[in-house]
C-alpha positions, 0 to 999 in steps of 0.5 A, a space after each residue: 529541489 531538496 529543501 527541508 530535511 526532516 529527521 525524527 527528533 531525539 526526544 521523539 526517539 527517546 519517547 519511542 524507546 520509553 513507550 515500550 517500557 511503559 506500555 508493554 509487559 513483554 520481556 523482549 530484547 531491547 532491539 526487537 521492537 521500536 515503539 512510536 508515539 501513542 496511536 490517535 483515535 481515527 476520525 471519519 474521512 471524506 475522500 480517502 482509501 480504506 485506512 482513512 474510511 475507518 468506520 469502527 476499527 478493531 481495538 488493538 490489544 496490548 501487543 504480544 511478542 508474536 501475533 496469532 499466526 494463521 492456522 495451517 492445513 485446515 485453512 487451505 481451500 481448494 478452489 475449482 480449477 475452472 477458467 475464470 469468467 470474462 469480466 465484460 464490465 471492464 472496458 479496455 483498449 483493443 487487444 486486452 480482456 479482463 477476467 475475474 481471476 478470484 472472487 469472494 474476497 473481503 475488501 482486498 487492499 494490496 497484492 503482490 507475487 512471491 518468487 515462487 509464483 503465488 499471488 498474495 492478497 491482503 484483506 482489510 480485516 486482517 487476513 493475508 492469503 496466497 493464491 496459486 494457479 496450479 494448472 495454468 488455466 488463468 484462475 486460482 485453484 489453490 487458496 491458503 491463509 498465510 497470516 491472520 489476526 491483523 488490524 486494518 491490513 493495508 500493505 505488505 512486502 514479500 522478502 522471499 517465499 517464506 517471509 513477508 513484511 506486513 503493514 497493519 494499523 500502527 505496526 510493521 511486522 514480519 510474518 514467517 513460514 518456518 516449516 514450509 507449509 505455506 502458512 506463517 507460524 509466527 508474526 513478530 512486530 518490529 515497530 508498534 504504535 505508529 501514529 494513526 487517525 484519519 490515516 495510518 501506515 499503508 504500503 511498504 516496499 523493500 529498497 535497493 539499499 536493504 531498508 524497508 520504506 513505509 508510507 505514513 499518512 496524516 492524522 487529519 485532513 489539514 493540520 500541523 502534525 506535532 508527532 514528527 513522523 506523520 504525513 511522510 515516507 519513512 525508512 526503516 533499517 532492518 538491522 538496527 530497527 531505527 526509523 528516519 523520515 525520508 521525505 515529508 509533506 505527503 498527506 496520505 501516500 498509499 503505495 510506493 514502488 522502486 523502478 529498475 534505476 533505483 528511483 522511488 515513486 509514490 502516490 499521494 491523496 490530496 486534501 478534502 474540502 475546504 482545501 481541495 487539492 489534486 491527487 499526485 504521483 511523486 518521485 520521492 527523494 531524500 530530505 524533500 518536502 512535498 507541500 502538505 499541509 496546504 491551507 493551514 493559516 498558521 503555516 507559512 508557505 513552504 519555499 521551493 517545495 517539490 512539485 508533483 511529477 503528475 497530477 491525477 485529479 481531485 478526489 480520485 484517491 490515487 492509490 495502488 502503483 506498479 512499474 511495468 516495462 515489458 516487450 509483451 505490451 504495446 510500447 505506449 503501454 509499457 515503460 511506466 506506471 499503472 495507477 489504481 484510482 479508488 474513486 471519491 467517497 461521494 460515489 460519483 462514477 466520473 471520479 476515479 474508479 479506473 486504472 490509468 497508465 503514466 508513461 515515463 518518457 525519455 525526457 523524464 516527463 510523464 504522459 497519462 493515458 486511460 487504461 481500464 474503467 468499469 471497476 467498483 473501487 480499484 485499490 491496488 494493481 500488480 503485474 504477473 507472469 506474461 505481463 498480465 495485470 492484476 487489479 484488487 477491487 475493494 468494493 466488489 471483492 474481486 481480483 481482476 486479471 487483465 491480459 490478452 483476450 481468449 483465442 
């Protein structure tokens, strides 16, 4: 039920604009960037994904009009075109097999395919790579560094073969390959100094309305935020660079996706003890509140809060999300969402560490099924050619491909 429309207050918008004047020595057009409140210092988390596990994040220097772009040709790495090894550690339903499609990555956080068939992979440390299977043997045999120099890179959205929006700590930028060599020549910040602390801005997605939607986690486990934008999903107008709070009360949504009918869905990480609450899959609608903070005594209970579409268990860290509907898959594993459950920071092997499938039934309900287990910490999932699934395992540094077994 739509109950609480939360917009960015006028005073906050003014502070966003003034922040650029006070903290930046750049001479940029006034509409080239949108400043937000000052970045909060991160604190350790107990049950959240990489952006929340902040050990010692890199100190962000004063933003430049363009961040360092990746160096070109010498950063291209030729990977031997051998068939990927079968990953017997991953347990799957009959008719599926897992393969180690790419290894030796450093904490991969997000992945997606470009229109020309490259698989882009973000690493937490700030690199964005592209991989291509040139000979069709099911393994990456071309690896190119598309962009570098980012901080806590947790999400990106591909606009076309040459332009990628990236989400790193406190900032949304546009990385552009101007000469077509597969490497970004310029990375231009669009928004800077988004609030961060326990969590930060994570996944982003281009909407059917032409706006860029971004997740922004809370700065704490359970608290009353005073910055007006944290613990929400924001919508960015890419022409005016104006932000608005699209939905609120979301403690730490890591990923979001639009379905073919234009609906927006997102995962959300529930609270740690003492206010332990389940992780969720939510259908996101405008001006809707989803209930966080749950346990602060000074916050009166929210009335008519939107209930989650699906609960995904305590401390599972429900993160990566992709919609898949393909005749190449069994009907019971198509027409729904594949969800990566990172797992609890306690390391309990029974919590998370798997990929589940939530089928969207004709009546709008969701049916949850186990799909794949045996991962270290699966963080993101996407779908590629032939309805193959690709899973980024954060702790193992591996991209798994899941598809039909070898003949």
